[in-house]
C-alpha positions as CSV (number, residue, x, y, z in Angstrom):
1,M,72.4,83.2,80.8
2,T,74.1,86.0,82.5
3,T,75.6,84.9,86.3
4,P,73.3,88.0,88.6
5,N,76.1,89.4,90.7
6,F,74.3,91.1,93.5
7,E,74.2,91.2,97.5
8,L,72.0,91.2,100.2
9,K,72.9,93.1,103.1
10,G,70.7,93.9,106.2
11,R,71.4,95.0,109.7
12,R,72.5,91.3,111.0
13,V,73.8,89.4,108.0
14,W,75.2,89.7,104.9
15,L,74.9,87.4,101.6
16,Q,77.7,88.1,99.4
17,P,78.0,85.9,96.2
18,L,79.9,82.8,96.7
19,E,83.6,83.7,95.1
20,R,86.6,81.3,96.0
21,R,88.3,83.9,98.1
22,H,85.6,82.7,100.4
23,E,87.5,79.3,100.5
24,P,89.1,79.8,103.5
25,S,86.8,81.3,105.8
26,L,84.2,78.6,104.6
27,L,86.4,75.6,105.4
28,A,87.0,77.3,108.9
29,V,83.7,77.9,109.5
30,A,83.1,73.8,108.5
31,Q,85.8,73.0,110.8
32,G,84.5,74.3,113.9
33,D,81.5,74.1,116.3
34,R,79.3,71.5,114.7
35,S,76.8,71.4,117.0
36,T,74.8,73.4,114.7
37,F,75.0,71.7,111.5
38,G,72.2,69.2,112.5
39,L,69.6,69.6,110.1
40,T,72.3,70.4,107.3
41,T,72.6,67.4,104.8
42,V,75.5,68.3,102.8
43,L,78.6,69.8,104.9
44,P,81.7,70.0,103.2
45,T,85.1,68.6,104.8
46,R,88.8,69.8,104.7
47,E,88.9,67.8,101.6
48,G,86.0,68.5,100.3
49,M,86.1,72.1,100.6
50,A,87.8,72.7,96.9
51,S,85.3,70.9,95.4
52,Y,82.1,72.0,97.1
53,V,82.8,75.3,95.5
54,D,83.5,74.3,92.5
55,H,80.2,72.7,92.5
56,A,78.4,76.3,93.8
57,L,80.5,78.4,90.8
58,R,79.8,75.6,88.1
59,E,76.0,75.7,88.9
60,R,76.1,79.2,89.2
61,D,77.7,80.1,85.9
62,A,75.2,77.4,84.5
63,G,72.4,79.7,85.5
64,R,71.3,77.0,87.9
65,A,71.8,77.9,91.2
66,W,73.4,81.4,93.3
67,P,75.6,80.4,95.8
68,F,76.7,83.1,98.7
69,A,78.6,83.7,101.6
70,T,76.8,84.4,104.3
71,C,78.5,87.2,106.7
72,L,78.3,89.3,109.3
73,P,78.0,93.1,108.4
74,S,81.3,92.9,109.1
75,G,82.5,91.3,106.1
76,E,83.2,87.9,108.8
77,V,82.7,84.9,106.6
78,V,79.8,82.8,108.8
79,G,78.4,80.0,107.1
80,S,77.0,79.8,103.3
81,T,73.8,79.3,101.5
82,R,72.1,78.6,97.7
83,F,69.2,80.1,96.2
84,F,68.7,77.0,93.9
85,D,66.4,75.4,91.5
86,L,65.3,78.0,89.8
87,A,61.9,77.8,88.6
88,R,60.2,80.0,85.9
89,F,56.0,78.8,85.6
90,D,54.2,78.6,82.4
91,W,51.5,81.2,83.0
92,A,48.0,81.0,81.4
93,Q,47.7,83.9,78.4
94,S,45.6,85.8,80.5
95,D,48.1,86.5,83.2
96,P,49.7,90.0,82.1
97,P,53.5,89.9,82.0
98,R,55.0,90.8,85.4
99,P,58.3,93.4,85.2
100,P,61.5,91.5,84.9
101,D,63.4,92.1,88.6
102,P,66.5,94.4,87.8
103,L,68.6,92.0,90.2
104,V,68.1,89.6,87.7
105,A,69.2,88.6,84.5
106,R,64.7,87.1,83.9
107,T,62.1,87.1,86.6
108,Y,61.7,83.8,88.3
109,D,58.6,82.4,90.1
110,G,60.4,80.2,92.9
111,L,63.2,79.1,94.0
112,E,64.4,76.6,96.9
113,I,67.1,77.8,99.3
114,G,69.4,75.4,101.1
115,Y,73.3,74.2,100.8
116,T,72.8,76.9,104.3
117,F,75.6,75.9,106.9
118,L,76.0,78.7,109.8
119,A,79.1,78.2,112.2
120,P,77.2,78.9,115.8
């Protein structure tokens, strides 16, 4: 599967495709004030950040997830999130086919959003 190469940019947030260059900034976020991480089940530690990023990129390369660095419009990294559990449903033959989304290699019918942590 082709790795999608897209970003999502709005007025207040910019999701950049996760790259190794984001690792130092993500580490700084994860080591900061943890008061906003109460619902986060997976938060990388200093020792585990490289493995966290490696795993996210392996999942991306295998076509199982789209990891992002969550940034402010200025480009400052303030966290991370991931689209995962990408699903394509088996629709009945009578359902009309939908055109593929130009942002991705194939059309998906659902996904989960998680692995999210944000700086305060």
